[in-house]
Every structure is written in structure tokens, then in C-alpha cells.
ChimeraX commands (.cxc) that place a marker at each C-alpha (Angstrom):
marker #1 position -16.09,-1.83,18.39 radius 0.5
marker #1 position -17.97,-0.14,15.36 radius 0.5
marker #1 position -16.84,-0.82,11.71 radius 0.5
marker #1 position -15.89,3.06,11.37 radius 0.5
marker #1 position -13.79,2.93,14.27 radius 0.5
marker #1 position -12.02,-0.16,12.92 radius 0.5
marker #1 position -11.51,1.51,9.74 radius 0.5
marker #1 position -9.99,4.68,11.41 radius 0.5
marker #1 position -7.71,2.26,13.58 radius 0.5
marker #1 position -6.43,0.60,10.57 radius 0.5
marker #1 position -5.87,3.62,8.50 radius 0.5
marker #1 position -4.11,5.38,11.44 radius 0.5
marker #1 position -2.05,2.52,12.82 radius 0.5
marker #1 position -1.57,-0.21,10.50 radius 0.5
marker #1 position -1.29,1.36,7.23 radius 0.5
marker #1 position 1.54,3.90,8.55 radius 0.5
marker #1 position 3.35,0.96,10.00 radius 0.5
marker #1 position 3.76,-0.97,6.85 radius 0.5
marker #1 position 4.22,2.22,4.57 radius 0.5
marker #1 position 7.36,3.13,6.66 radius 0.5
marker #1 position 9.93,3.93,4.37 radius 0.5
marker #1 position 8.26,2.13,1.47 radius 0.5
marker #1 position 9.85,4.87,-0.84 radius 0.5
marker #1 position 13.09,3.10,-0.02 radius 0.5
marker #1 position 12.59,-0.62,0.06 radius 0.5
marker #1 position 9.63,-0.87,-2.11 radius 0.5
marker #1 position 9.96,-1.84,-6.13 radius 0.5
marker #1 position 6.83,-1.96,-8.04 radius 0.5
marker #1 position 5.42,-5.46,-8.98 radius 0.5
marker #1 position 5.07,-5.92,-12.88 radius 0.5
marker #1 position 4.90,-8.88,-14.88 radius 0.5
marker #1 position 8.54,-9.96,-16.28 radius 0.5
marker #1 position 9.43,-9.78,-20.25 radius 0.5
marker #1 position 8.04,-13.24,-20.71 radius 0.5
marker #1 position 4.64,-12.29,-19.14 radius 0.5
marker #1 position 4.81,-15.19,-16.93 radius 0.5
marker #1 position 6.28,-14.35,-13.57 radius 0.5
marker #1 position 6.19,-11.12,-11.71 radius 0.5
marker #1 position 9.03,-9.00,-10.42 radius 0.5
marker #1 position 9.57,-6.56,-7.86 radius 0.5
marker #1 position 8.38,-6.67,-4.14 radius 0.5
marker #1 position 6.14,-9.44,-4.72 radius 0.5
marker #1 position 6.40,-11.34,-1.42 radius 0.5
marker #1 position 5.66,-8.12,0.62 radius 0.5
marker #1 position 2.94,-7.11,-1.72 radius 0.5
marker #1 position 0.94,-10.55,-1.13 radius 0.5
marker #1 position 1.61,-10.63,2.68 radius 0.5
marker #1 position 0.24,-7.16,2.75 radius 0.5
marker #1 position -2.69,-8.08,0.52 radius 0.5
marker #1 position -3.34,-10.81,2.91 radius 0.5
marker #1 position -3.24,-8.52,6.00 radius 0.5
marker #1 position -5.41,-5.86,4.27 radius 0.5
marker #1 position -8.10,-8.74,3.27 radius 0.5
marker #1 position -8.03,-9.72,6.92 radius 0.5
marker #1 position -8.51,-6.18,8.17 radius 0.5
marker #1 position -11.44,-5.51,5.53 radius 0.5
marker #1 position -13.02,-8.75,6.63 radius 0.5
marker #1 position -13.02,-7.41,10.23 radius 0.5
marker #1 position -14.44,-3.99,9.24 radius 0.5
marker #1 position -17.38,-5.47,7.09 radius 0.5
marker #1 position -18.16,-8.45,9.44 radius 0.5
marker #1 position -17.80,-10.67,6.13 radius 0.5
marker #1 position -17.55,-14.40,5.59 radius 0.5
marker #1 position -14.17,-15.80,4.94 radius 0.5
marker #1 position -15.16,-16.77,1.47 radius 0.5
marker #1 position -15.90,-13.36,0.19 radius 0.5
marker #1 position -13.57,-11.91,-2.57 radius 0.5
marker #1 position -10.89,-9.39,-1.09 radius 0.5
marker #1 position -11.41,-6.94,-4.05 radius 0.5
marker #1 position -15.05,-6.52,-3.29 radius 0.5
marker #1 position -14.30,-6.46,0.40 radius 0.5
marker #1 position -11.79,-3.48,0.00 radius 0.5
marker #1 position -14.25,-1.55,-2.28 radius 0.5
marker #1 position -16.87,-1.90,0.22 radius 0.5
marker #1 position -14.71,-1.16,3.23 radius 0.5
marker #1 position -13.48,1.92,1.21 radius 0.5
marker #1 position -9.87,1.01,1.38 radius 0.5
marker #1 position -7.38,1.53,-1.18 radius 0.5
marker #1 position -5.81,-1.79,-3.05 radius 0.5
marker #1 position -2.27,-2.32,-1.57 radius 0.5
marker #1 position -0.42,-1.48,-4.95 radius 0.5
marker #1 position -2.27,1.79,-4.99 radius 0.5
marker #1 position -1.39,2.55,-1.60 radius 0.5
marker #1 position 2.37,2.12,-2.66 radius 0.5
marker #1 position 1.98,4.09,-5.69 radius 0.5
marker #1 position 0.70,7.23,-3.55 radius 0.5
marker #1 position 3.67,6.95,-1.31 radius 0.5
marker #1 position 6.15,6.66,-3.98 radius 0.5
marker #1 position 4.52,9.57,-6.04 radius 0.5
marker #1 position 4.44,11.64,-2.71 radius 0.5
marker #1 position 8.13,10.93,-2.28 radius 0.5
marker #1 position 9.21,11.74,-5.85 radius 0.5
marker #1 position 7.26,15.02,-5.60 radius 0.5
marker #1 position 8.86,16.07,-2.42 radius 0.5
marker #1 position 12.27,15.20,-3.87 radius 0.5
marker #1 position 11.80,16.97,-7.23 radius 0.5
marker #1 position 10.49,20.40,-5.29 radius 0.5
marker #1 position 13.80,20.57,-3.36 radius 0.5
marker #1 position 15.45,23.76,-3.77 radius 0.5
marker #1 position 18.62,23.47,-5.59 radius 0.5
marker #1 position 20.60,24.58,-2.45 radius 0.5
marker #1 position 19.41,21.38,-0.69 radius 0.5
marker #1 position 22.27,18.76,-0.23 radius 0.5
marker #1 position 19.82,15.98,-1.06 radius 0.5
marker #1 position 18.77,17.97,-4.39 radius 0.5
marker #1 position 22.14,16.96,-6.18 radius 0.5
marker #1 position 21.27,13.24,-5.55 radius 0.5
marker #1 position 17.57,13.37,-7.09 radius 0.5
marker link #1:1,2 radius 0.2
marker link #1:2,3 radius 0.2
marker link #1:3,4 radius 0.2
marker link #1:4,5 radius 0.2
marker link #1:5,6 radius 0.2
marker link #1:6,7 radius 0.2
marker link #1:7,8 radius 0.2
marker link #1:8,9 radius 0.2
marker link #1:9,10 radius 0.2
marker link #1:10,11 radius 0.2
marker link #1:11,12 radius 0.2
marker link #1:12,13 radius 0.2
marker link #1:13,14 radius 0.2
marker link #1:14,15 radius 0.2
marker link #1:15,16 radius 0.2
marker link #1:16,17 radius 0.2
marker link #1:17,18 radius 0.2
marker link #1:18,19 radius 0.2
marker link #1:19,20 radius 0.2
marker link #1:20,21 radius 0.2
marker link #1:21,22 radius 0.2
marker link #1:22,23 radius 0.2
marker link #1:23,24 radius 0.2
marker link #1:24,25 radius 0.2
marker link #1:25,26 radius 0.2
marker link #1:26,27 radius 0.2
marker link #1:27,28 radius 0.2
marker link #1:28,29 radius 0.2
marker link #1:29,30 radius 0.2
marker link #1:30,31 radius 0.2
marker link #1:31,32 radius 0.2
marker link #1:32,33 radius 0.2
marker link #1:33,34 radius 0.2
marker link #1:34,35 radius 0.2
marker link #1:35,36 radius 0.2
marker link #1:36,37 radius 0.2
marker link #1:37,38 radius 0.2
marker link #1:38,39 radius 0.2
marker link #1:39,40 radius 0.2
marker link #1:40,41 radius 0.2
marker link #1:41,42 radius 0.2
marker link #1:42,43 radius 0.2
marker link #1:43,44 radius 0.2
marker link #1:44,45 radius 0.2
marker link #1:45,46 radius 0.2
marker link #1:46,47 radius 0.2
marker link #1:47,48 radius 0.2
marker link #1:48,49 radius 0.2
marker link #1:49,50 radius 0.2
marker link #1:50,51 radius 0.2
marker link #1:51,52 radius 0.2
marker link #1:52,53 radius 0.2
marker link #1:53,54 radius 0.2
marker link #1:54,55 radius 0.2
marker link #1:55,56 radius 0.2
marker link #1:56,57 radius 0.2
marker link #1:57,58 radius 0.2
marker link #1:58,59 radius 0.2
marker link #1:59,60 radius 0.2
marker link #1:60,61 radius 0.2
marker link #1:61,62 radius 0.2
marker link #1:62,63 radius 0.2
marker link #1:63,64 radius 0.2
marker link #1:64,65 radius 0.2
marker link #1:65,66 radius 0.2
marker link #1:66,67 radius 0.2
marker link #1:67,68 radius 0.2
marker link #1:68,69 radius 0.2
marker link #1:69,70 radius 0.2
marker link #1:70,71 radius 0.2
marker link #1:71,72 radius 0.2
marker link #1:72,73 radius 0.2
marker link #1:73,74 radius 0.2
marker link #1:74,75 radius 0.2
marker link #1:75,76 radius 0.2
marker link #1:76,77 radius 0.2
marker link #1:77,78 radius 0.2
marker link #1:78,79 radius 0.2
marker link #1:79,80 radius 0.2
marker link #1:80,81 radius 0.2
marker link #1:81,82 radius 0.2
marker link #1:82,83 radius 0.2
marker link #1:83,84 radius 0.2
marker link #1:84,85 radius 0.2
marker link #1:85,86 radius 0.2
marker link #1:86,87 radius 0.2
marker link #1:87,88 radius 0.2
marker link #1:88,89 radius 0.2
marker link #1:89,90 radius 0.2
marker link #1:90,91 radius 0.2
marker link #1:91,92 radius 0.2
marker link #1:92,93 radius 0.2
marker link #1:93,94 radius 0.2
marker link #1:94,95 radius 0.2
marker link #1:95,96 radius 0.2
marker link #1:96,97 radius 0.2
marker link #1:97,98 radius 0.2
marker link #1:98,99 radius 0.2
marker link #1:99,100 radius 0.2
marker link #1:100,101 radius 0.2
marker link #1:101,102 radius 0.2
marker link #1:102,103 radius 0.2
marker link #1:103,104 radius 0.2
marker link #1:104,105 radius 0.2
marker link #1:105,106 radius 0.2
marker link #1:106,107 radius 0.2
marker link #1:107,108 radius 0.2
view
């Protein structure tokens, strides 16, 4: 299968599958107050980073020792944290633009 088809398959099947309802369950990964450990959805982010790295290696046909961030760059894939940020921003804009008569707007 050509690389552009694998890329298209990843973006149309895998990304929507693991981003489903991310605005509900995902909390951003950030450093704690002591600066040592991370807080938020760390385990989920690590697992999805591993899956995306595997997809990028498949798309690019790279060796297993190739750095994941370089693979994402060359495979034209957004890093996982930016994918989540995009989903959360879109959900915030959608909630913020609801009319005042909408039942959910009172919660937002």
C-alpha cells in the first residue's frame, strides 16, 4: 500500500477513533507544582504517542530506531498533544457559540 494511502487511512480511521469524546475524558498533560511529575491524562497520552509512532514508522517505512518526533514531522502528523488541543478548542468554541435559548448553554 502506498504511503499516502496509509496516511489517509490513519487520519480517517484511527485518529477519529481515539479522539472520540476526548473533550469529555481528556485532561491536558502538564507539570505538577514541584516540576517533577506530570498530571492529567499521562497514561493515555503515552499509549497514543506509541500508537502514532508506530503509524508514522509504517507510513514512512522507517527503522525502529528513528526518533518519533522526526517521524511525525516527515509523515505530516500532528503530535498527540496538539491533536487533543485542537479537539478541546473546537468543543469549547462550539459550546461558547450556542444560543442562550439552548438547554446546554446554561451549563457552559
